[in-house]
C-alpha positions, -999 to +999 in steps of 0.1 A: +259+448+103+285+450+074+309+417+064+334+412+038+322+382+024+338+361-003+314+338-020+307+327-056+338+332-063+336+372-057+346+397-027+319+419-015+309+442+013+273+425+023+246+433+050+245+407+071+220+401+100+239+402+135+244+369+148+231+357+179+244+324+193+238+314+227+271+308+247+287+336+223+299+369+225+292+399+203+319+419+192+321+454+176+347+448+150+372+481+153+401+470+131+405+442+110+436+429+091+439+411+058+464+384+059+479+358+035+452+334+043+427+355+035+443+364+001+450+326-007+408+322-003+402+348-028+420+323-050+406+295-041+418+279-013+402+252+007+367+261-012+360+287+013+330+308+012+320+332+038+333+366+060+373+369+055+390+389+084+396+365+112+427+390+124+405+417+144+404+437+174+372+444+188+349+460+217+325+432+235+289+444+229+270+416+243+279+384+265+249+370+282+272+345+299+297+367+308+284+404+315+317+413+329+333+412+298+310+438+285+333+470+271+366+449+271+386+456+244+395+420+230+416+402+198+408+372+178+420+333+182+413+315+154+436+288+165+415+278+197+395+245+195+364+234+213+382+204+232+353+182+223+363+170+188+395+160+173 
């Protein structure tokens, strides 16, 4: 799968492996926005390295724990905590 990655102070479209994390759904991103946080990351904000574009709309492709979600349209929420840590 393709991802817009910011690594080694460079922004590149990269081929990455499909994530397969137990308890998480796999989302096919249909549209993704680049916000000011992403622009700041490219300028060095927080020393971030990884995939940018945390605002998106997609469709659930795989959800082993919740198969009723497959095919549903979803949006991202980056401010939802796990409830375990502070």
